[in-house]
C-alpha positions in Angstrom: 61.1 88.4 96.2 64.0 90.9 96.3 65.1 92.0 92.8 68.3 93.9 92.2 69.2 96.0 89.1 72.6 97.4 88.5 73.3 100.5 86.4 76.0 103.0 85.7 78.4 100.9 83.8 80.0 102.0 80.5 83.2 102.7 78.7 85.7 104.9 80.5 89.4 105.8 79.9 92.1 104.7 82.3 92.2 107.1 85.3 88.5 107.9 84.9 85.6 107.3 87.3 82.2 105.7 87.3 79.5 105.3 89.9 77.5 102.1 89.8 74.1 101.8 91.4 72.3 98.8 92.7 68.5 99.5 93.0 66.3 97.1 94.9 62.6 96.3 94.4 60.2 93.8 95.9 61.7 94.3 99.3 63.8 96.7 101.4 67.5 96.6 101.5 67.5 97.6 105.2 67.6 93.9 106.1 70.5 92.9 103.8 74.2 93.0 103.7 75.2 94.1 100.1 78.2 93.0 98.1 79.6 94.0 94.8 81.3 91.4 92.7 82.9 91.4 89.3 83.8 88.8 86.6 86.2 89.5 83.8 86.3 87.4 80.6 87.9 84.0 81.3 88.2 84.7 85.0 86.3 83.6 88.1 84.0 86.0 89.8 85.7 87.9 92.6 84.4 90.0 95.5 85.0 93.7 95.2 83.4 95.3 98.2 80.7 94.8 100.8 78.8 96.9 103.3 76.8 96.0 106.4 73.2 96.9 107.0 74.0 100.2 108.8 76.4 101.3 106.1 79.5 101.2 108.2 82.6 98.9 108.3 82.8 98.4 104.6 85.3 95.9 103.2 87.3 96.0 100.0 89.4 93.7 97.9 93.1 94.7 97.9 92.9 95.4 94.2 90.4 98.2 94.7 91.3 99.5 98.1 91.7 103.3 98.2 90.1 103.6 94.7 86.6 102.3 95.2 84.0 103.4 97.8 80.8 101.5 98.6 77.9 103.4 100.2 74.2 102.8 100.7 71.1 104.9 100.9 68.5 102.8 102.5 65.8 105.5 102.1 66.3 105.2 98.3 66.7 101.4 98.5 70.0 101.7 96.6 73.6 100.8 97.1 76.4 102.6 95.2 80.0 101.8 94.2 82.1 104.8 93.4 85.0 103.8 91.3 87.9 106.2 90.8 91.3 105.9 89.2 90.0 103.1 87.0 92.5 100.7 85.4 92.2 98.4 82.4 92.2 95.4 84.8 89.0 96.7 86.4 87.2 95.8 83.1 84.5 93.3 84.0 80.8 92.7 84.5 79.9 94.1 87.9 77.2 92.5 90.0 75.5 93.5 93.2 74.2 90.8 95.6 72.2 90.7 98.9 72.2 88.5 101.9 69.8 88.9 104.8 71.7 89.2 108.0 71.1 90.4 111.6 71.4 94.1 112.1 74.9 94.3 113.6 76.5 91.6 111.4 79.7 92.4 109.6 79.6 92.0 105.9 81.7 89.3 104.3 82.5 88.8 100.6 82.5 85.0 101.3 78.9 84.8 102.2 76.6 82.8 100.1 74.5 85.7 98.8 70.9 85.0 98.1 69.9 87.6 95.5 71.9 88.8 92.5 71.4 91.4 89.9 71.9 90.9 86.2 75.2 92.8 86.0 76.5 95.9 84.3 79.5 96.1 82.0 82.4 98.3 82.9 85.1 98.7 80.3 88.3 100.7 81.0 90.1 101.4 77.7 91.8 104.2 75.9 
């Protein structure tokens, strides 16, 4: 059973940066498309970014495009989300999720993801 653990969240000032990590155990991430999602208080969960198995052709929500970068290191069984130029509206609990897909499948934030982490809090405030 694949387990995902997010880390790297915290309190940061507007304009600052954070790097979130999503570490997997109980299986290898090589077989999975990975997505990052977030949920702010009182709001529905939304997709942030996703990456295909090979690490290319990442997708981003419009709200984070050009500020966030998703990457993966399959050798370390870890996926990252580099978040720059953070804004107050980025405050949320961030989750990573995995869905097993064929090798050359594109990623899609609308997939029904099979495995989810417990989330890490990101707070952007002065």
